[in-house]
Backbone as CSV, one residue per row, in Angstrom:
resi,resn,N_x,N_y,N_z,CA_x,CA_y,CA_z,C_x,C_y,C_z
1,UNK,45.508,105.552,33.800,45.011,104.834,32.595,46.005,104.085,32.214
2,UNK,45.998,102.881,31.766,46.842,101.828,31.473,47.216,101.950,30.040
3,UNK,48.383,102.059,29.652,48.697,102.118,28.254,48.902,100.727,27.624
4,UNK,48.424,100.840,26.301,48.389,99.494,25.714,49.785,98.914,25.641
5,UNK,50.046,97.608,25.168,51.366,97.140,25.106,51.788,97.626,23.731
6,UNK,53.080,97.840,23.581,53.915,98.152,22.460,53.537,97.153,21.276
7,UNK,53.764,95.895,21.694,53.348,94.691,20.661,51.964,94.702,20.147
8,UNK,51.152,95.174,20.809,49.545,95.273,20.346,49.573,96.502,19.611
9,UNK,50.152,97.741,19.884,50.058,98.809,19.040,50.747,98.740,17.677
10,UNK,51.787,97.814,17.978,52.586,97.577,16.518,51.839,96.678,15.429
11,UNK,51.126,95.683,16.169,50.360,94.737,15.195,49.102,95.705,14.693
12,UNK,48.547,96.677,15.424,47.457,97.348,14.882,48.051,98.392,13.753
13,UNK,49.086,98.781,14.033,49.842,99.798,13.145,50.219,99.121,11.749
14,UNK,50.644,97.989,11.936,50.928,97.072,10.748,49.644,96.737,9.957
15,UNK,48.524,96.683,10.557,47.213,96.122,9.759,46.529,97.568,9.305
16,UNK,46.977,98.740,9.820,46.158,99.986,9.275,46.572,100.213,7.775
17,UNK,45.681,100.763,7.408,45.988,101.357,5.868,46.903,102.512,5.592
18,UNK,46.872,103.443,6.663,47.862,104.447,6.681,48.183,104.897,8.093
19,UNK,49.336,105.630,8.211,49.745,106.053,9.525,48.668,106.906,10.203
20,UNK,48.095,107.839,9.471,47.106,108.785,10.147,46.154,108.251,10.770
21,UNK,45.370,107.208,10.028,44.112,106.569,10.893,44.658,105.741,12.125
22,UNK,45.916,105.425,11.980,46.374,104.721,13.455,46.671,105.977,14.344
23,UNK,47.178,106.928,14.067,47.545,107.958,15.012,46.262,108.519,15.480
24,UNK,45.262,108.881,14.635,43.979,109.267,15.193,43.386,108.522,15.938
25,UNK,43.241,107.053,15.622,42.454,106.040,16.413,43.053,105.741,17.544
26,UNK,44.419,105.831,17.791,45.072,105.708,19.260,45.494,107.070,19.905
27,UNK,45.109,108.199,19.340,45.308,109.438,20.082,46.923,109.630,20.409
28,UNK,47.571,109.008,19.300,49.154,109.209,19.437,49.507,110.683,19.492
29,UNK,50.032,110.926,20.668,50.757,112.424,20.779,52.055,112.297,21.403
30,UNK,52.726,113.486,21.403,53.984,113.410,22.061,53.939,113.567,23.248
31,UNK,54.553,112.862,24.104,54.445,112.865,25.611,55.382,114.086,26.288
32,UNK,54.699,114.804,26.894,55.386,115.805,27.540,56.076,115.502,29.043
33,UNK,57.155,116.039,29.473,57.742,115.802,30.648,56.693,116.021,31.648
34,UNK,56.067,117.325,31.571,55.144,117.708,32.942,54.091,116.798,32.971
35,UNK,53.498,116.278,31.697,52.511,115.478,31.686,52.690,114.267,32.229
36,UNK,53.922,113.470,31.839,54.307,112.088,32.406,54.560,112.245,33.758
37,UNK,55.296,113.336,34.154,55.520,113.467,35.693,54.176,113.562,36.506
38,UNK,53.110,114.180,36.029,51.884,114.144,36.766,51.250,112.986,36.832
39,UNK,51.442,112.184,35.591,50.764,110.999,35.585,51.462,109.859,36.701
40,UNK,52.739,109.998,36.704,53.579,109.071,37.722,53.183,109.487,39.261
41,UNK,53.059,110.820,39.469,52.513,111.277,40.838,51.184,110.770,40.982
42,UNK,50.321,110.683,40.344,48.965,109.978,40.301,48.827,108.748,40.522
43,UNK,49.657,107.895,39.697,49.636,106.515,39.810,50.196,106.162,41.051
44,UNK,51.449,106.827,41.488,51.912,106.341,42.848,51.572,107.036,44.020
45,UNK,50.671,107.937,43.773,49.924,108.794,44.927,50.886,109.492,45.876
46,UNK,51.887,110.048,45.056,52.826,110.926,45.776,52.638,112.367,45.437
47,UNK,53.203,113.304,46.237,52.964,114.511,46.323,54.333,115.178,45.590
48,UNK,54.098,116.187,44.891,55.215,116.901,44.004,56.372,117.230,44.992
49,UNK,56.027,117.979,46.198,56.951,118.459,46.901,57.931,117.385,47.565
50,UNK,57.097,116.320,47.924,58.011,115.202,48.438,59.081,114.438,47.497
51,UNK,58.520,114.456,46.317,59.426,114.014,45.084,60.570,115.075,45.032
52,UNK,60.250,116.285,44.858,61.299,117.054,44.569,62.361,117.034,45.742
53,UNK,61.916,116.976,47.079,62.733,116.841,48.154,63.493,115.662,48.124
54,UNK,63.002,114.419,47.903,63.619,113.126,47.707,64.686,113.199,46.510
55,UNK,64.489,113.841,45.654,65.238,114.088,44.387,66.723,114.794,44.879
56,UNK,66.614,115.821,45.648,67.647,116.576,46.232,67.719,117.653,45.269
57,UNK,66.876,118.073,44.223,66.691,119.068,43.453,66.563,120.424,44.214
58,UNK,66.890,121.490,43.783,66.552,122.920,44.465,65.050,122.948,44.088
59,UNK,64.350,123.306,45.270,62.740,123.331,45.088,62.431,124.006,43.994
60,UNK,62.726,125.391,43.638,62.495,126.163,42.616,62.613,125.594,41.276
61,UNK,63.783,125.092,41.197,64.123,124.283,39.923,63.117,123.118,39.569
62,UNK,62.837,122.337,40.863,62.149,121.218,40.656,60.733,121.556,40.297
63,UNK,60.159,122.660,40.918,58.788,123.100,40.526,58.664,123.620,39.081
64,UNK,59.816,124.249,38.420,60.008,124.655,37.102,59.887,123.349,36.258
65,UNK,60.578,122.436,36.577,60.347,121.120,35.688,59.082,120.708,35.551
66,UNK,58.405,120.536,36.759,57.314,119.861,36.728,56.252,120.840,36.220
67,UNK,56.289,121.957,35.845,55.530,122.918,35.434,55.897,123.162,33.870
68,UNK,57.101,122.606,33.294,57.389,122.696,31.855,58.074,123.931,31.617
69,UNK,58.603,124.836,32.667,59.231,125.934,32.563,60.736,125.911,32.229
70,UNK,61.284,124.588,32.775,62.840,124.357,32.745,63.056,122.813,32.141
71,UNK,63.986,122.870,31.330,64.227,121.511,30.628,65.565,121.000,31.432
72,UNK,65.300,119.815,32.062,66.393,119.416,32.777,67.346,118.605,32.020
73,UNK,68.435,118.382,32.407,69.586,117.558,31.738,69.357,116.196,32.360
74,UNK,69.921,115.200,31.808,69.645,113.692,32.063,69.878,113.413,33.526
75,UNK,71.041,113.882,34.109,71.113,113.497,35.495,69.892,114.040,36.508
76,UNK,69.413,115.241,36.062,68.281,115.725,36.904,67.224,115.004,36.828
77,UNK,66.666,114.432,35.692,65.870,113.511,35.230,66.103,112.279,36.254
78,UNK,67.270,111.641,36.028,67.506,110.576,36.933,67.310,110.758,38.438
79,UNK,67.647,111.924,38.820,67.266,112.357,40.311,65.967,112.159,40.481
80,UNK,64.933,112.438,39.566,63.384,112.443,39.865,62.997,110.991,39.745
81,UNK,63.875,110.251,38.961,63.319,108.924,38.598,63.625,107.993,39.952
82,UNK,64.794,108.271,40.709,64.939,107.678,42.062,63.974,108.168,43.121
83,UNK,63.763,109.474,43.037,62.640,109.989,43.910,61.295,109.303,43.792
84,UNK,60.817,109.237,42.547,59.690,108.543,42.000,59.558,106.973,42.236
85,UNK,60.819,106.400,42.617,60.889,105.095,42.637,60.232,104.322,41.458
86,UNK,60.855,104.720,40.377,60.262,104.345,38.925,60.692,102.857,38.599
87,UNK,60.154,102.220,37.876,60.671,100.885,37.224,61.400,101.409,36.075
88,UNK,62.318,100.533,35.613,63.223,100.796,34.375,62.251,101.281,33.233
89,UNK,61.255,100.828,32.891,60.352,101.001,31.871,59.971,102.544,32.140
90,UNK,59.545,103.052,33.398,58.993,104.248,33.589,60.188,105.215,33.519
91,UNK,61.381,104.879,33.869,62.493,105.721,33.889,62.856,106.120,32.596
92,UNK,62.797,105.235,31.575,63.178,105.268,30.089,62.155,106.272,29.603
93,UNK,60.935,106.038,29.725,59.933,106.610,29.361,60.034,108.181,29.791
94,UNK,60.372,108.485,31.083,60.624,109.651,31.607,61.911,110.295,30.987
95,UNK,62.885,109.612,30.920,64.040,110.323,30.107,63.826,110.512,28.736
96,UNK,62.997,109.692,27.944,62.300,110.046,26.715,61.672,111.309,26.580
97,UNK,60.561,111.489,27.433,59.839,112.691,27.525,60.683,113.975,27.732
98,UNK,61.768,113.731,28.477,62.714,115.063,28.639,63.767,115.184,27.601
99,UNK,63.558,114.346,26.497,64.613,114.445,25.346,65.967,114.079,25.609
100,UNK,66.088,113.103,26.620,67.259,112.670,27.014,67.512,111.061,26.516
101,UNK,68.639,110.713,26.507,68.820,109.306,26.288,68.133,108.410,27.111
102,UNK,67.867,107.361,26.731,67.321,106.223,27.700,68.597,105.486,28.372
103,UNK,68.258,104.897,29.294,69.259,104.147,30.020,69.854,102.767,29.124
104,UNK,70.752,102.400,29.045,71.494,101.666,27.813,72.395,100.560,28.568
105,UNK,72.009,99.709,28.668,72.942,98.519,29.499,74.054,98.235,29.116
106,UNK,74.548,98.685,27.721,75.967,98.439,27.161,76.785,99.778,27.502
107,UNK,76.230,100.460,28.249,76.987,101.614,28.774,77.262,101.304,30.164
108,UNK,78.646,101.439,30.630,79.016,101.135,31.862,78.387,101.776,32.823
109,UNK,78.341,103.225,32.954,77.484,104.062,33.964,76.029,103.639,33.989
110,UNK,75.542,103.552,32.702,74.059,103.157,32.777,73.828,101.856,33.276
111,UNK,74.589,100.774,33.033,74.525,99.581,33.565,74.402,99.498,34.954
112,UNK,75.309,100.336,35.570,75.491,100.515,37.188,74.010,101.055,37.618
113,UNK,73.528,102.177,36.998,72.243,102.795,37.332,71.033,101.827,37.009
114,UNK,71.009,101.136,36.006,69.709,100.114,35.863,69.906,99.127,36.948
115,UNK,71.088,98.541,37.273,71.204,97.465,38.337,70.637,98.024,39.640
116,UNK,71.002,99.442,40.113,70.592,99.889,41.135,69.143,100.225,41.245
117,UNK,68.607,100.816,40.013,67.428,101.248,40.018,66.336,99.896,40.196
118,UNK,66.735,98.800,39.516,65.875,97.860,39.688,66.270,96.798,41.012
119,UNK,67.067,97.145,41.726,67.303,96.558,42.804,66.768,97.420,44.240
120,UNK,66.176,98.560,43.697,65.792,99.393,44.821,66.609,100.231,45.502
121,UNK,67.674,100.447,45.110,68.878,101.321,45.683,68.142,102.795,45.862
122,UNK,68.503,103.574,46.772,68.461,104.911,46.843,69.343,105.594,45.933
123,UNK,68.690,106.812,45.962,69.621,107.621,45.004,71.164,107.836,45.488
124,UNK,71.224,108.075,46.733,72.307,108.235,47.491,73.327,106.950,47.472
125,UNK,72.651,105.632,47.760,73.429,104.522,47.525,73.848,104.353,45.929
126,UNK,73.065,104.731,45.088,73.459,104.583,43.751,74.762,105.561,43.418
127,UNK,74.518,106.694,43.921,75.953,107.506,43.634,77.177,106.923,44.381
128,UNK,76.891,106.302,45.337,77.976,105.604,46.094,78.485,104.460,45.280
129,UNK,77.690,103.722,44.523,77.918,102.703,43.804,78.781,103.178,42.709
130,UNK,78.170,104.276,42.052,78.809,104.965,40.690,80.334,105.394,41.190
131,UNK,80.353,106.043,42.423,81.752,106.419,42.740,82.607,105.232,42.966
132,UNK,82.103,104.271,43.516,82.968,102.907,43.937,83.641,102.406,42.483
133,UNK,82.770,102.618,41.419,83.424,101.914,40.256,83.834,103.149,39.137
134,UNK,84.197,104.274,39.721,84.847,105.176,38.974,84.209,106.169,38.012
135,UNK,82.822,106.066,38.213,81.702,106.656,37.393,81.374,108.086,38.066
136,UNK,81.055,108.916,37.148,80.367,110.138,37.587,79.106,109.922,38.162
137,UNK,78.973,110.458,39.365,77.661,110.281,40.197,76.714,111.093,39.736
138,UNK,75.303,110.817,39.984,74.038,111.518,39.341,73.985,112.769,40.079
139,UNK,74.167,112.853,41.212,74.343,114.173,41.935,75.589,114.947,42.049
140,UNK,76.249,115.112,41.059,77.689,115.743,41.210,77.648,117.339,41.421
């Protein structure tokens, strides 16, 4: 299901008489990490096990993330981002759903990650770039 554009939602919110009617009309709810992971799997036609393996996460830990039993740190989410071949927007939504900071281009490490992500670099190549620039790797 395609999400409405933020600008469209903002316009509707500003025209509504109160926030409750907007939230009810749009079914605004908190996006959970497991729900968004499943949505990305469905949209991209990927299998959970393939994504977990591509991410380099321990399989048990990976399944626990997908089931909502474990709360991953930011770098573990980034491992999933690369395994899912997320766009920058999807990556930031996934980070947000995990309760982590979004990628921010004014942060040196994040800028390198954003560049690598948007240029289709693998997780391994991204870690190599981070190492080359003296930054902490994702899979440390």
